[in-house]
SEPA-441148 format. One record per residue: residue number from 1; z, x, y of N, C-alpha, C in turn. Coordinates in Angstrom, 3 decimals. Each point is the difference from the previous one (the first is absolute). Layout:
R num      n.z      n.x      n.y     ca.z     ca.x     ca.y      c.z      c.x      c.y
R NUM        Z        X        Y        Z        X        Y        Z        X        Y
...
// end
This chain:
R num      n.z      n.x      n.y     ca.z     ca.x     ca.y      c.z      c.x      c.y
R   1   92.323  151.358   59.123   -0.569   -0.711   -1.037   -0.568    0.822   -0.895
R   2    0.068   -0.084   -1.283   -0.658    0.852   -0.896   -1.541   -0.467   -0.572
R   3   -0.126   -1.399    0.112   -1.274   -0.631   -0.348   -0.421   -1.285    0.809
R   4   -1.188   -0.405    0.002   -0.263   -1.149    0.761   -0.987   -0.856   -1.078
R   5    0.159   -1.379    0.271   -0.361   -0.847   -0.994   -0.737   -1.086    0.586
R   6   -1.066   -0.678   -0.361   -0.485   -1.463    0.274    0.413   -0.698   -1.167
R   7    0.470   -1.043    0.073    0.242   -1.313   -0.852   -0.845   -1.170    0.612
R   8   -0.347   -0.824   -1.150   -1.013   -1.210    0.355    0.603   -1.215   -0.454
R   9   -0.021   -0.992    0.837    0.680   -1.500   -0.264   -0.522   -0.712    1.196
R  10    0.090   -1.124   -0.120   -0.417   -1.042    0.949    1.016    0.029    0.978
R  11   -0.396   -0.325    1.204    0.710    0.023    1.085    1.271   -0.892    0.019
R  12   -0.120   -0.931   -0.489    1.031   -1.106   -0.397    1.256    0.612   -0.908
R  13   -0.482    0.727   -0.816    0.875    0.818   -0.841    0.482    1.193    0.531
R  14   -0.678    0.711    0.965    0.790    1.174    0.799    0.638   -0.706    0.967
R  15   -0.147   -0.992    0.436    0.945   -0.441    1.100    1.558   -0.490   -0.344
R  16   -0.207   -0.705   -1.440    1.251   -0.239   -0.547    0.891    1.368   -0.243
R  17   -0.873    1.277   -0.610    0.779    0.971   -0.083    0.387    0.755    1.231
R  18   -0.745   -0.214    0.906    0.660    0.673    1.350    1.181   -0.760    0.606
R  19   -0.050   -1.260   -0.102    1.193   -1.035    0.482    1.282    0.542   -0.977
R  20   -0.193    0.430   -1.194    1.295    0.060   -0.899    0.128    1.630   -0.260
R  21   -0.879    0.659    0.538    0.402    1.489   -0.115   -0.582    0.791   -1.061
R  22   -0.856   -0.638   -0.933   -0.438    0.540   -1.328   -1.362    0.213   -0.018
R  23   -0.631    0.810   -1.164   -1.566   -0.228   -0.365    0.138   -0.055   -1.381
R  24   -1.056   -0.513   -0.398   -0.565   -0.275   -1.737   -1.330    0.228    0.094
R  25   -0.586    0.413   -1.035   -1.195    0.293   -0.269   -0.458   -0.561   -1.461
R  26   -1.291   -0.030   -0.358   -0.787   -0.280   -1.156    0.700   -1.154   -0.856
R  27    0.346   -1.059    1.036    0.639   -1.208   -0.808    1.305    0.005   -0.640
R  28    0.735    1.422    0.815    1.379   -0.062   -0.390    0.440    1.003   -1.022
R  29   -1.183    0.903   -0.358    0.218    1.181   -0.973    0.778    0.888    0.318
R  30    0.972    0.776   -0.655    0.770    0.814    0.253   -0.429    1.161    0.003
R  31   -1.103    0.555   -0.776   -0.581    1.389   -0.096   -0.546    0.633    1.330
R  32   -0.938   -0.808    0.679   -0.229    0.541    1.135    0.837    0.231    1.011
R  33    1.104   -0.751    0.138    1.044    0.190    0.834    0.772    1.385   -0.197
R  34    0.128    0.543   -1.338    0.659    1.188   -0.146   -0.818    1.099    0.341
R  35   -1.413   -0.058    0.403   -0.500    0.970    0.647    0.325    0.269    1.336
R  36    0.527   -1.097    0.796    0.337   -0.098    1.401    1.450    0.617    0.084
R  37    0.327    0.786    0.953    1.520    0.627   -0.127    0.503   -0.486    1.390
R  38    1.260    0.254    0.225    0.766   -0.202    1.206   -0.515    1.126    1.087
R  39   -0.190   -0.684    1.118   -0.626    1.018    1.117   -1.627   -0.325    0.161
R  40   -0.504   -0.410   -1.298   -1.647    0.002    0.266   -0.197   -0.906    1.169
R  41   -1.316    0.043    0.467   -0.529   -1.242    1.126   -0.861   -0.708   -1.089
R  42    0.013   -1.252    0.620   -0.614   -1.171   -0.783   -0.772   -0.767    1.122
R  43   -1.282   -0.515   -0.474   -0.875   -0.940    0.868   -0.468   -1.047   -1.177
R  44    0.170   -1.108    0.613   -0.671   -0.987   -0.750   -1.313   -0.562    0.516
R  45   -1.099    0.023   -0.655   -1.264   -0.584    0.076   -0.179   -1.460   -0.394
R  46   -0.240   -0.711    0.775   -0.402   -1.375   -0.498   -1.320   -0.650    0.346
R  47   -0.710   -0.085   -1.357   -1.332   -0.481    0.140   -0.229   -1.474    0.369
R  48    0.942   -0.661   -0.187    0.146   -1.724    0.358    1.396   -0.032    0.388
R  49    0.068   -1.207    0.677    1.296   -0.621    0.531    0.659   -0.680   -1.138
R  50   -0.640   -0.682   -1.022    0.500   -0.626   -0.922   -0.635    0.398   -1.377
R  51    0.866    0.410   -0.770   -0.441    0.264   -1.487   -1.043   -1.023   -0.558
R  52   -1.067    0.423   -0.433   -1.380   -0.365   -0.440   -0.725   -0.857    1.100
R  53    0.218    0.131    1.120   -0.725   -0.734    0.988   -0.711    1.321    0.668
R  54   -1.360   -0.374    0.183   -0.972    0.768    0.349   -0.124   -0.076    1.717
R  55    0.857    0.418    0.635    0.034   -0.306    1.626   -0.468    1.209    0.520
R  56    0.008    1.253   -0.559   -0.643    1.426    0.555    0.873    0.356    0.949
R  57    1.350   -0.098   -0.044    0.884    0.625    0.751   -0.155    1.595    0.300
R  58   -0.024    0.746   -0.927   -0.191    1.559   -0.218    0.884    0.643    1.150
R  59    1.218   -0.003   -0.041    0.837    0.454    1.198    1.213    0.776   -0.903
R  60    0.365    1.293    0.830    1.308    0.387   -0.601    1.131   -0.786    0.636
R  61    0.923   -0.344   -0.863    0.923   -1.286    0.599    1.577    0.611    0.077
R  62    0.172    1.156   -0.397    1.503    0.429    0.039   -0.195    1.464   -0.197
R  63    1.072    0.687    0.649    0.019    1.464   -0.471    1.653    0.217    0.283
R  64    0.509    1.138   -0.669    1.394    0.320   -0.235   -0.055    1.259   -0.697
R  65    1.576    0.011   -0.376    0.441    1.068   -0.739    0.785   -0.247   -1.172
R  66   -0.056    0.155   -1.359    0.663   -0.416   -1.073    1.693    0.548   -0.125
R  67    0.734   -0.762    0.120    1.472    0.149    0.205    0.408    0.644   -1.642
R  68    1.270    0.582    0.107    0.745    0.834   -1.049   -0.079   -1.422   -1.033
R  69   -0.080    0.744   -1.294    0.622   -1.047   -1.115   -1.399   -0.030   -0.743
R  70    0.257   -0.614   -1.346   -1.022   -0.017   -0.958   -0.583   -1.494    0.274
R  71   -1.193   -0.295   -0.860   -0.564   -1.259   -0.052    1.165   -0.763   -0.608
R  72   -0.029   -1.325    0.137    0.904   -1.165   -0.650   -0.713   -1.441    0.034
R  73    0.468   -0.599   -0.872   -0.607   -1.291   -0.034    0.697   -1.046    1.035
R  74   -0.874   -0.724    0.447    0.214   -1.179    0.880   -0.137   -1.346   -0.723
R  75    0.259   -0.835    0.556    0.092   -1.650   -0.436   -0.758   -0.577    0.857
R  76   -1.372   -0.582   -0.602   -0.704   -0.632    0.681   -0.073   -1.725   -0.435
R  77    0.854   -0.134   -0.701   -0.116   -1.405   -0.764   -0.964   -0.170   -1.204
R  78    0.304   -0.946   -0.825   -0.622   -0.416   -1.149   -0.211    1.268   -0.992
R  79    1.135    0.824   -0.166   -0.031    0.990   -0.871   -0.562    1.195    0.382
R  80   -0.818    0.103    1.163   -0.893    1.032    0.486    1.006    0.993    0.799
R  81    0.119    1.366   -0.534    1.062    0.955    0.473   -0.822    1.277    0.277
R  82   -0.974   -0.244    1.134   -0.763    1.224    0.115    0.860    1.457    0.389
R  83   -0.436    1.153   -0.170    0.523    1.161    0.657   -0.254    0.357    1.289
R  84    0.917    0.568    0.530   -0.038    0.097    1.745    0.590    1.536    0.211
R  85   -0.444    0.350    1.260    0.678    1.180    0.522    0.547   -0.675    1.618
R  86    0.843    0.509    0.344    0.501   -0.314    1.348   -0.644    0.904    1.125
R  87   -0.544   -0.435    0.964   -0.845    0.354    0.950    0.606   -0.029    1.494
R  88    0.040    1.100    0.923    0.470   -0.113    1.519   -1.300   -0.442    0.513
R  89   -0.263   -1.155    0.079   -1.470   -0.296    0.935    0.133    0.192    1.357
R  90   -1.004    0.631    0.411   -0.200    0.084    1.465   -0.602   -1.072    0.718
R  91    0.529   -0.193    1.262   -0.699   -0.898    1.035   -1.352    0.436    0.449
R  92   -0.727   -1.009   -0.620   -1.538    0.351   -0.080   -1.061   -1.458    0.137
R  93   -1.073    0.377    0.633   -0.875   -1.260   -0.177   -1.086    0.264   -1.082
R  94   -0.685   -1.144   -0.248   -1.059    0.241   -1.400   -1.291    0.492    0.707
R  95   -0.384    0.900   -0.507   -1.082    0.781    0.557   -1.389   -0.329   -1.072
R  96   -1.236   -0.457    0.301   -1.187   -0.102   -0.735   -0.491    1.580   -0.582
R  97   -0.402   -0.013   -1.409   -0.508    1.363   -0.405   -1.321    0.296    0.470
R  98   -0.774   -0.899    0.449   -1.316    0.461    0.241   -0.303    0.984    1.308
R  99    0.910   -0.075    0.973   -0.369    1.087    0.911    0.536    1.276   -0.305
R 100    0.840    0.211   -1.038    0.289    1.264   -0.724   -0.629    0.731   -0.742
R 101   -1.024   -0.816   -0.967   -0.782    0.387   -1.070   -0.428    1.170    0.036
R 102   -0.533    0.499    1.157   -0.828    1.588    0.144    0.994    0.825    0.365
R 103    1.211   -0.172    0.314    1.312    0.953    0.379    0.813    0.330   -1.153
R 104   -0.059   -0.924   -1.004    1.256   -0.015   -0.970   -0.703    1.184   -1.300
R 105    0.772    0.673   -0.237   -0.286    0.918   -1.251   -0.498   -0.712   -0.995
R 106    0.680   -1.197   -0.401   -0.307   -0.470   -1.341   -1.184   -1.033    0.131
R 107   -0.696   -0.267    1.251   -1.056   -0.669    0.016   -1.183    0.524    0.940
R 108    0.169    1.029    0.303   -1.037    0.603    0.988   -1.222    0.166   -0.916
R 109   -1.192   -0.445    0.544   -1.278    0.618   -0.727   -0.026   -0.936   -1.486
R 110    0.959   -0.785   -0.312   -0.168   -0.812   -1.097   -0.663   -1.683   -0.056
R 111   -1.175   -0.134   -0.506   -0.440   -1.303    0.178    0.860   -0.946   -0.797
R 112    0.704    0.398   -1.110    0.789   -0.843   -0.973    1.382    0.235    0.539
R 113    0.582    0.109    1.325    1.093    0.362    0.428    1.163   -0.746   -0.683
R 114   -0.116   -1.398   -0.359    0.955   -0.552   -0.430    0.294    0.164   -1.606
R 115   -0.647    0.691   -0.664    0.158    0.259   -1.334    1.490    0.457   -0.749
R 116    0.597    1.145    1.026    1.133    0.303   -0.747    1.132   -0.973    0.443
R 117   -0.373   -1.082    0.774    1.138   -0.708    0.633    0.241   -1.041   -1.045
R 118   -1.008   -0.034   -1.084    0.309   -1.034   -1.295    1.160    0.730   -0.828
R 119    0.297    1.178    0.055    1.005    0.352   -0.708    1.710   -0.364    0.405
R 120   -0.008   -0.561    1.176    0.988   -0.495    0.438    1.069    0.729    0.678
R 121    0.212    1.568   -0.443    0.794    0.816    0.853   -0.830    1.392   -0.410
R 122   -0.009    0.656    1.146   -0.673    1.407   -0.187    0.641    0.989    1.313
R 123   -0.024    1.103   -0.349    0.446    0.959    1.034   -0.935    0.431    1.151
R 124    0.197    0.020    1.118   -0.763    0.607    1.081    0.302    0.918    0.902
R 125   -0.757    0.782    0.867    0.260    1.087    0.774    1.128   -0.342    1.060
R 126    0.801    1.160    0.604    0.398   -0.166    0.983   -0.590   -0.522    1.304
R 127   -1.257    0.636    0.128   -0.736   -0.584    1.187   -0.278   -1.402   -0.134
R 128   -0.475   -0.866   -1.061   -0.254   -1.134   -0.550    1.361   -0.857    0.654
R 129    1.142    0.543   -0.558    1.483   -0.914    0.318   -0.199    0.072    1.620
R 130   -0.192    1.130    0.692    0.358    0.023    1.297   -0.959   -0.880    0.755
R 131   -1.355    0.073   -0.679   -1.156   -0.720    0.840    0.302   -1.660   -0.004
R 132    0.371   -0.074   -1.192    0.344   -1.559   -0.294    1.191   -0.493    1.008
R 133    1.063    0.915    0.128    1.208   -0.445    0.547   -0.397   -0.055    1.520
R 134   -0.820    0.912    0.566   -0.265   -0.110    1.337   -0.906   -1.446    0.310
R 135   -0.877   -0.229   -0.780   -0.759   -1.183   -0.113    0.745   -1.128    0.040
R 136    1.107   -0.051   -0.826    0.860   -1.184    0.085    1.146    0.229    1.223
R 137   -0.055    0.921    0.855    1.065    0.058    0.992    1.346    0.033   -0.667
R 138    0.113    0.634   -1.120    1.454    0.165   -0.762    0.985    0.884    0.841
R 139    1.223   -0.898    0.168    1.147    0.877    0.757    0.428    1.198   -1.109
R 140    0.318    1.084    0.711    0.516    0.976   -0.889    1.453    0.147    0.017
R 141    0.890   -0.995   -0.029    1.410    0.108   -0.300    0.498    0.140   -1.412
R 142   -0.225    1.153   -0.622    0.648    0.386   -1.218   -0.973   -0.813   -1.081
R 143   -0.804   -1.047    0.253   -0.981   -0.352   -0.994   -1.257    0.808   -0.098
R 144   -0.491    0.231    0.926   -1.530    0.893    0.022    0.098    1.149    0.880
R 145   -0.067    1.142   -0.329    0.133    1.186    0.938   -1.097    0.831   -0.087
// end
């Protein structure tokens, strides 16, 4: 893998993407997905279970590898056609972020650790990707290595 990313979405939205083998970010915008390349590692962080609900989930909810191909538009109904990328999702459990805060490069020593999560998609280190994968118990069958 050449790069590793964290994307942010509610767990409900992430679960739909896992089920159907895709990712989408920033309310379906194409530009962020063009930064992500085939073979890149992707982790989803979900601040909540359902969009706009403040249930305090704060967990990593999916991990996988971006498949070959370019971003494409999917049909969600009502004329909404968000951009997506196909992902090979690993078999993994959801894992809370709080036990990892002092060990992740992007959060360690930062009192405002959630700030960059507001961007919806950002690059992380190989160390962080592997640490999150371990916390999630991710299977390494081609999706996460």
